[in-house]
C-alpha positions in Angstrom: 16.0 52.6 -48.6 17.8 49.3 -48.0 17.0 49.5 -44.2 13.3 50.1 -45.0 13.2 47.1 -47.3 15.0 44.9 -44.8 12.6 45.9 -42.0 9.6 45.1 -44.1 11.0 41.7 -45.0 11.9 41.0 -41.4 8.3 42.1 -40.3 6.7 39.8 -42.9 8.7 36.8 -41.9 8.3 37.4 -38.1 4.5 37.7 -38.4 4.2 34.7 -40.8 2.8 37.0 -43.5 4.9 35.4 -46.2 2.6 32.4 -46.3 -0.5 34.5 -46.8 1.3 36.6 -49.4 2.4 33.4 -51.2 -1.2 32.1 -51.3 -2.4 35.5 -52.6 0.3 35.4 -55.3 -0.7 31.9 -56.4 -4.4 32.8 -56.5 -3.6 35.9 -58.7 -1.6 33.7 -61.0 -4.3 31.0 -61.1 -7.0 33.6 -61.8 -5.0 35.3 -64.6 -4.2 32.0 -66.3 -7.7 30.7 -66.0 -9.2 34.0 -67.3 -6.7 34.0 -70.3 -7.6 30.4 -71.1 -11.3 30.4 -70.8 -12.0 34.0 -72.1 -10.7 34.3 -75.7 -11.3 38.0 -75.8 -9.2 38.8 -72.7 -5.4 39.2 -73.1 -2.8 38.4 -70.5 -2.5 42.0 -69.2 -6.2 42.3 -68.7 -6.4 38.8 -67.2 -3.8 39.7 -64.6 -5.6 43.0 -63.8 -8.9 41.3 -63.5 -7.4 38.7 -61.1 -5.9 41.3 -58.8 -9.1 43.5 -58.5 -11.3 40.4 -58.1 -9.0 39.0 -55.3 -9.1 42.3 -53.5 -12.9 42.4 -53.8 -12.7 45.8 -55.6 -14.4 44.4 -58.7 -14.5 47.4 -61.0 -16.7 45.6 -63.5 -14.6 46.7 -66.6 -13.8 43.1 -67.3 -16.2 40.2 -66.5 -16.0 36.5 -67.4 -18.7 35.3 -69.9 -17.9 31.6 -70.3 -18.7 28.9 -67.8 -15.0 28.1 -67.1 -14.2 31.8 -66.6 -17.1 32.2 -64.1 -15.9 29.1 -62.2 -12.4 30.7 -62.0 -13.9 34.0 -60.9 -16.0 32.3 -58.2 -13.0 30.5 -56.8 -11.0 33.8 -56.7 -13.8 35.7 -55.1 -14.5 33.1 -52.4 -10.9 32.4 -51.5 -9.9 36.1 -51.9 -12.3 37.2 -49.2 -10.9 34.7 -46.8 -7.2 35.3 -47.6 -7.6 39.1 -47.6 -9.5 38.9 -44.3 -6.7 36.8 -42.8 -4.1 39.3 -44.1 -5.8 42.4 -42.7 -6.6 40.6 -39.4 -3.0 39.7 -39.0 -1.8 43.3 -39.6 -4.5 44.7 -37.2 -3.6 42.2 -34.5 0.1 43.1 -34.7 -0.7 46.8 -34.2 -3.1 46.0 -31.3 -0.5 43.8 -29.7 2.1 46.5 -30.1 -0.2 49.0 -28.5 -1.0 46.7 -25.6 2.7 46.0 -25.2 3.5 49.7 -24.9 0.7 50.4 -22.5 1.7 47.4 -20.3 5.3 48.5 -20.1 6.8 45.7 -22.1 8.8 47.7 -24.7 12.4 48.7 -24.9 13.4 52.2 -26.0 16.4 53.8 -27.7 15.8 57.5 -27.1 18.7 59.9 -26.5 18.8 63.1 -24.3 15.5 62.0 -22.7 14.1 62.2 -19.2 13.4 59.2 -17.0 11.0 59.2 -14.0 11.4 56.4 -11.5 8.3 55.4 -9.6 4.7 56.7 -10.0 2.7 58.5 -7.3 0.7 61.7 -7.0 4.0 63.7 -7.0 5.1 62.0 -10.2 1.8 63.0 -11.8 2.4 66.6 -10.7 6.0 66.5 -11.9 4.8 65.3 -15.4 2.2 68.0 -15.5 4.7 70.7 -14.7 7.2 69.4 -17.2 4.6 69.4 -20.0 3.7 73.0 -19.1 7.3 74.0 -20.1 7.9 74.5 -23.8 11.4 73.0 -23.4 10.1 69.5 -22.7 6.6 69.8 -24.2 7.2 67.1 -26.7 10.3 65.5 -25.3 10.1 61.8 -24.7 9.8 60.8 -21.0 10.1 57.3 -19.8 8.4 56.1 -16.7 9.7 53.1 -14.8 7.2 51.9 -12.2 5.7 48.6 -10.9 2.1 49.4 -11.9 -0.3 47.6 -14.2 -0.3 49.9 -17.1 0.6 53.4 -18.4 -1.1 55.8 -16.0 -1.9 58.8 -18.2 -2.7 59.5 -21.8 0.5 61.2 -23.0 1.8 60.1 -26.4 5.3 61.1 -25.5 5.3 59.3 -22.1 6.6 55.8 -22.5 6.1 53.2 -19.8 8.3 50.3 -18.5 6.6 48.0 -16.0 8.8 46.8 -13.1 11.1 47.8 -10.4 13.8 50.5 -10.8 16.7 48.0 -11.3 19.6 47.8 -13.8 17.7 45.7 -16.3 14.7 48.1 -16.6 17.0 51.1 -16.6 18.9 49.5 -19.6 15.5 49.1 -21.3 15.0 52.8 -20.8 18.4 53.4 -22.5 19.8 55.0 -19.3 23.2 55.3 -21.0 21.9 58.1 -23.2 19.5 59.8 -20.8 19.8 63.5 -20.0 17.9 63.8 -16.7 16.7 61.2 -14.2 14.2 61.9 -11.5 14.2 59.2 -8.7 11.1 59.2 -6.5 10.4 56.9 -3.6 8.0 54.0 -3.5 5.2 55.1 -1.2 4.3 51.5 -0.5 7.5 51.0 1.5 8.4 52.3 4.9 10.7 55.4 5.0 14.0 53.5 5.5 13.3 51.0 2.7 12.0 53.7 0.5 15.2 55.8 0.8 17.4 52.8 0.5 15.8 51.9 -2.8 16.3 55.5 -4.0 20.0 55.5 -3.1 20.5 52.1 -4.8 18.8 53.4 -8.0 21.1 56.5 -7.9 24.2 54.3 -7.6 23.2 52.1 -10.5 22.4 55.2 -12.7 25.7 56.9 -11.8 27.7 53.8 -12.6 26.1 53.5 -16.0 25.8 57.1 -17.0 27.7 59.6 -14.8 26.8 62.5 -17.1 23.0 62.1 -16.5 21.6 64.8 -14.2 20.1 63.0 -11.3 17.5 64.4 -8.9 16.4 62.3 -6.0 13.5 62.5 -3.4 14.3 61.5 0.1 12.2 61.2 3.3 15.0 61.1 5.9 17.7 63.8 5.9 20.2 61.3 7.3 20.3 59.6 3.9 21.5 62.8 2.1 25.1 61.8 2.8 24.6 58.5 1.0 23.2 60.3 -2.1 26.1 62.7 -2.1 28.5 59.7 -2.1 26.6 58.5 -5.2 27.3 61.8 -6.8 23.6 62.8 -7.1 23.2 66.3 -8.6 20.2 67.4 -6.6 18.7 66.1 -3.4 15.2 67.1 -2.2 14.2 66.1 1.3 10.4 66.2 1.4 9.7 66.9 5.1 12.6 69.4 5.3 11.5 71.4 2.3 7.8 71.5 3.3 8.5 72.3 6.9 10.8 75.2 6.0 8.2 76.6 3.6 5.5 76.4 6.2 7.7 78.0 8.9 8.6 80.8 6.5 4.9 81.3 5.5 4.1 81.6 9.2 6.7 84.3 9.7 6.1 86.1 6.4 2.6 85.7 5.2 2.1 85.1 1.5 5.5 83.6 0.9 4.0 80.2 -0.1 1.9 81.9 -2.8 5.0 83.5 -4.2 6.9 80.2 -4.2 3.9 78.4 -5.7 3.9 80.8 -8.7 7.7 80.7 -9.2 7.7 76.9 -9.1 4.7 76.5 -11.4 5.4 76.5 -15.2 1.8 77.0 -16.0 1.2 80.4 -14.4 2.9 83.8 -14.0 6.7 84.2 -13.7 9.0 81.2 -13.3 12.5 80.4 -12.2 15.0 79.7 -14.9 18.7 79.0 -15.1 20.2 80.6 -18.1 23.8 81.2 -19.5 25.4 84.6 -18.9 24.8 86.7 -22.1 28.0 87.2 -24.0 27.9 91.0 -23.7 27.6 90.7 -19.9 30.5 88.3 -19.3 33.1 89.5 -16.8 30.9 92.4 -15.7 30.0 93.1 -12.1 26.8 91.7 -10.7 25.3 95.2 -10.4 25.7 95.7 -14.2 24.4 92.2 -15.0 21.4 92.7 -12.7 20.5 96.1 -14.2 21.0 95.0 -17.8 19.0 91.8 -17.4 16.1 93.8 -15.9 16.4 96.6 -18.5 16.7 94.5 -21.7 14.9 91.3 -20.7 12.6 92.2 -17.9 14.2 89.5 -15.7 15.4 89.6 -12.1 18.6 87.8 -11.3 18.3 86.0 -7.9 21.6 84.1 -7.9 24.7 83.1 -9.7 25.6 79.4 -10.2 29.4 78.9 -10.3 29.6 75.8 -12.5 33.4 75.2 -11.9 32.9 75.2 -8.2 29.4 73.8 -8.1 28.1 76.5 -5.7 25.1 78.8 -5.8 25.7 82.4 -4.7 22.3 83.9 -3.7 21.9 87.7 -3.7 25.5 88.3 -4.7 27.5 91.4 -3.7 27.2 94.2 -6.3 30.8 94.0 -7.2 30.9 90.2 -7.7 32.4 89.6 -11.2 30.2 87.3 -13.2 32.2 84.9 -15.3 31.3 83.7 -18.9 30.8 80.1 -17.8 28.5 81.0 -14.9 24.8 80.5 -14.9 22.2 83.0 -13.8 19.1 82.0 -11.8 16.4 84.4 -12.9 12.7 85.2 -12.4 11.1 85.7 -15.7 7.9 85.2 -17.7 9.8 83.0 -20.2 13.3 81.5 -20.7 15.5 84.2 -22.1 
């Protein structure tokens, strides 16, 4: 309660509303005193009530001045009240409009925790955002976009925008220290080398501030993968390499790209998920885990992620023992 009162007082002083409120208070006192003096049948309580409703232009009509002096006082209150009240509401409205423009133009600071940050905006960022919003886990999660564009690019109330380059100052404005996931995309306006260099630099800054943030970077040149690994990036995606391999696989095994498209899209069909090993299946063989996941959850286990070794074991041997702290990569209609 104290914080609310403190914030209200701070807001009133910052926006110079205290002057308008003081004038309104003096007008109310003037009207109440004048009404009580000139109208012998009106007591102080009713005079104060009349002054307030007249100043706010409500004018219930339950009390009305009948003397010449009372009507003069009433006229002054009504004329000045319209102007003062108009100034008050206009000031409040301008503050909200300014705040909205400030947000849309990327001039705000944020203090979210466990949020996602997307660095740079391009057609891939738009698709990434769409896919994220198709997943119930991040449907309403705050996402902060840092990009050197004019204004917020899409209408998403939980997408927050910071205008500028992906540097330390703007990352601090996005509260990078408390972020959960960071996606670093390349600036398409730069050549490939400069683009990847910017990505690597951003990764280094992020890892130096928040090593626990899960970082995913997009590169053009495979030669820069080593630099990202030195920056302790969690996942590295090389655009040309990924698309070329998918095209080659589709040429050899027709229809593979359609399967991959479904598995990678959160909006249709089955999807890929990484889930913890169910307690009852810990320390069981992969064959048992595979069978039980399919029988009880209608999920297909594709791989086991060994967290302690940071390795993925695809299509494991049937006798591989699945540990309690492993993660299962599954195909399922929903996250189990």
